[in-house]
N, C-alpha and C positions, 0 to 999 in steps of 0.2 A: 826483143822478139814480139811480134804482134800476132794475136790469134783472133780470127773473126769467125763467128758461128752465127748462122741465120736460120731460124726455123719458126714457122707459124702453122697453126692448125687452121687451114682455111676451108674447112668443111667439104673436102672432096673436090675442090676446084683444080687440083693438080699442083705439083711442086713448083716453086720459084726456081730460076736457074741456079741460085746459090745453094739449093737443096739437092741438086742432082750431081751424082758422082758415079760414073759408069766404068766398070773394070773391063778392059779389052785384053784378051789373051794375045800375047806376042809370040810365045813359044811354050814349050812344056814347063819352063821354070819361071818365066817372067810375064808380067802384066803391065799395061799402061792404064792410067786413069784419065778419063775425059770428063770435063766439067759440063755443066748445063749451058755454058757459053761456047761450047764446041772447041775448047782449048784443052791441051794435054798438060798435066802437072809435070813439073820438072824441078830438079834441085839446082838452084842458082850457084854456080861455082865460086862466086865472089864471097857470098856471105852464108851459104848453106841453107837459105830460106827456100821453102817449097812455094812455087809460083805456077799459076795456070796461064801461061803465055804462049805455049808452043802450038803451031798449027798442024804439026805432024809428029809421028813417033820417031825419035832418034835415040841414041845411046843414053842421053840424060833423062829421057822420059820413060825409061824402062825400070820397073821395080821388081824385086824378087821377094815375094812373101815368105816370112819365116813363122812357122807355127811351132809353139812350144807347149809342152805338157804343163798344166797348172801345178803350182806347188801345193803342199798340204794345206787344207783349209780352202782350196779353190782359188787362191790368189795367183795372179799372173806374175811371172818372174820379173816383169818390168814395173810392177806397182809397188808402192810403199807399204 
């Protein structure tokens, strides 16, 4: 698995495309995420990797956010 994170504080000159992620409402329960390169994020069915390669929103580009109440001590249920 590869993880790429890019961030620079460029003193207000605006974000680089790697730093942009826009949530787009699809319906009442789902959203799509559009990158700064105008591509939508999708799950690759072959290896399960998240990739920003789609030009339009289809079934694989739709995400359903799940919000959970934090555990005691403020920890997220998904954290160690």
